[in-house]
N, C-alpha and C positions, 0 to 999 in steps of 0.2 A: 707964566708957567716955565719951569726949568727945562733945560735942554737934555734930551735923553743921552745917557752915558753908555756907550757900547762896551760890553765886557769882552775880554780877550777870548778868542776862539781857541779851544784847548788842543785840538787834534788837526792833523793834516787835512782830513776830509770833513772837518766841522763847517757847518753853515748855519745861518740864522733863518728862521721862518717867522712870518707874521701871522698871527691868528686874527684875521679881520673880523671884528665883532659885528653882530647883526645890528641893523638900524633901518629906519625909514628915510624916505627922501627928505633932505634938508637937515638930518641929524649930523652932528660932528662925526668925523671919522675917528674910530677908536680901535685899538689893537692890543695884542700881547705879543712880545718878542720871546722866542724860544730858541735855544741852541740844540742842534741835532747833528748826527754823523750820517753821511751818505751811505756808509757801509752797513748801517743798521736799518736801511730801507724805510725811512719815514714816508708817510703818506702826505703828499702836498701837490699843489698845482704850481706851475711856473708861468709867470706872466711875460709875454712878448709884446712890446709896445714901443712907442717913441717917446723920448724925454720931452720933446717940444722945446719951448723957451727954457734955458738952463737956470733961470733965477728960481731960488727956493723960496717962493712967496707963500706957500701953503704949509699946513701942518697936519699930522695925524697924532692923536693922543695915545701914548703908551700907558695903559691903565694901571699896571702893577707898580710902576715907578712914579706915576703921576706927572710924567714929563712929556715933552713933545719932540717929534722927529720932523725936521724940515723936509718938504718934498716940493716937486714942481707942480704947476697947475695941471699939466697934462696927466700926471700920475693921480692927482686928486680926482680928476674926472673919471679916470679908469677905475679907481677903487670904489667910487660911488656907484658906478655902473655894475661892478662885480659883486658888491656887497649883498649878502642875503638878508632877508627880512626876519628870518626865524632861527638861524643857526650860524655859527662861525664858519669862516672859509679860510683854509690854511694855504698860504701863498708864499712862494719865493719871488721877491721883487728886488731887482738889483739895487735900486736907489735907496731902499729902506733897509735891506738886509746886509748891506756892505757899508762899513764905516768909510765914507767917501773921503774923509780928511786924512786917512791913514794910507799912504802910498804903498807901503809894504803889504798891508792886508788887502788893499784893492787889487794889487797885482796878483797875489796868490788866489784870491777868490775868482778873478777873471780866468785864471788857468783852470779852474774847476767848472767853469760854466758848461762845458760839454757834458760832464757827468751830471750836473744839476738838471739840465734839460732832458738828458737821456733817462734819468731815474725818476723824473716827475710822473705822477699818475696821469697827468694831462698837462698839455701846454695850451694856455688860453691866449689867443692872438686877438688883442684889442686894437681895432683899426681906427678908433676915434669915435667921436660922437656923430650922430645922424644930423645932417644939415640939408637945407633946401637944395635940390638938384643932385644930391648924392644918394648912393645906394643905402638902403636902410632896412632891408628885410630879406629873408630867404626867398620869398617869392620873386623879388627883383633880381636876386643873384641867379635864380633858376632861369629867368628870362634872359639875363645877360649871358649865361652860358650858351644859349641858343644863338645869340647875336655873335658871340666870339666864333662859333663854328662856321659862320657865314662870312667872316672877314677875309679879305684877300690883301695882297701887298699894296694895291692901289688905295684901299680904304685906310690902311695904316698910314700911308703917306699923307693922306688927307688929314688925318688926326693931328699931325704935327706941322703941316705946311699951310693949312688954310685957317686963318684967324677965326672965322665964323664958327668953326667946330668947337671953339672954346667958350662960345656964348651960351649961357644957361637957357636962353630962349630957343636955342636950336634943339628941336625935338628929335633929331636924327639918332639912330642907334649908335652911330660912331661916338657921339658925345657921351652917351651912357657908359661906354667902355672907357673913354678918356677920364671922366671924373672918378671912376673906380680906381684906375691906375695912378691917379694923381695923389692918392693918400700917402703921407710921408712914410708909412711902414714899409712900403715897397722899395724905398731908397736906403734903408738901414744896412749897415755892413754885416750884422749878425743874423739877418732875417732867415736866410736859407738854412744855416746851421741849426738855429732854434727850431725851425719847422721840421726839417728832415730827421733830426734826432728823436723827435717826440714819439712816445708810444701811442698817444692819442692827441688829437688837436681839436680845439673848439674855436671857431671864428666868431667874432662878435663886433658889431657896430652899435654903439650906445648900449642898450640893454638887450638888443635883439641878437639871437644866435643865428649864424649863417650856416648853410649846408656845406660841409666840407666836400662832398661829392661834386656839387656844382662849382665850387671854388676851383677844384682840381681841373674840372672840364674846361672852365674858362681860361685858366692859366696855361694849360697844355696847348690849347688851340692858339692862343696868342703867342706863345713861345715858338710854335712852328712857323708862324708868319713872320715874327720879328727876326728869326734866324735867317730868313730869306731877304728881308728888307726892313730896315728900321734904323733910326738914329742911334748913335753910340751914347746911350744914356744909362743911368743907374737902373731904371725900370727895365730896359732891355736886358741888362746884365742879370737882373733877378729872374726874369722869365726864362732865360736860357739855362741858368744854373738850376732853377727849379725843375725844369724839364729833364735835365741830365741826371738829377738825383731821384726822380720819381719812377 
C-alpha cells in the first residue's frame, strides 16, 4: 500500500480532520481525510491522548486515495476504541492530521492547537486501555471520588513512600488512587490546556466512558491534598494546575 500524500493546507486556519469509518472489532482502521477551516465552524471531536512508544508501527487506511497513514500503536488502540460500529466519527488527531515530516506545517499547526481544542464540539480524553488492577468503569471512578475525599497528607505520603502500596495485591484504597494517577495522560505537557479549553469533555478508558463529574471530584480533592504535601512530580503539577483552572 502506498504512503498517504498530505496536500498543502490553503489557509492560515486550515486543519485536517479524519472521518473515522465504522467497523467491528478486528476490522482494519479506515478513514477519509478532509480539509476544513476553523473559521467556518466545522463539527468535530478533538482527541487528547498519549503517543506512547514513538515508533510508527501501525497504519490507518485512507480510503479515497487507497494509501496508508503511519501511526503509533497507542493511537491505533485509541481509534479502535473510539470507532463507531454504525456511523463515521469526525476527529482531529494530531499525529494523523498534521504532516509530521514537515517542520513548518507542524510548527504552524501546533500554534493553532488552542483554537482546535476550543472549537471542537467535544474533547475526548482517552486514558488508555483497561488493564488488571486499573480503573475501567464509571462505577469505579464514582467509588474513587469517595476515596479521594477521605485522603489526607499522611495517606498521600504513603502512596509514594511505601513500596507495598504499589503492589496490585494491595487492596487498599490508596492503591486504587495510585494506579489511576499512574496513567501516562496525567504527565503530558498539553493535558491541562486541552481539558480546560474544551466546550465539553468525555473521559474514556478502553471503550468505557467515565463520569466527568466524578473525575472532577477526584482531581479536586487530590489537588487540595497535594498542594499541602506531595512529591514534586508531573502528576502533582497536573493536579494543582487543574484545580487552579477549574
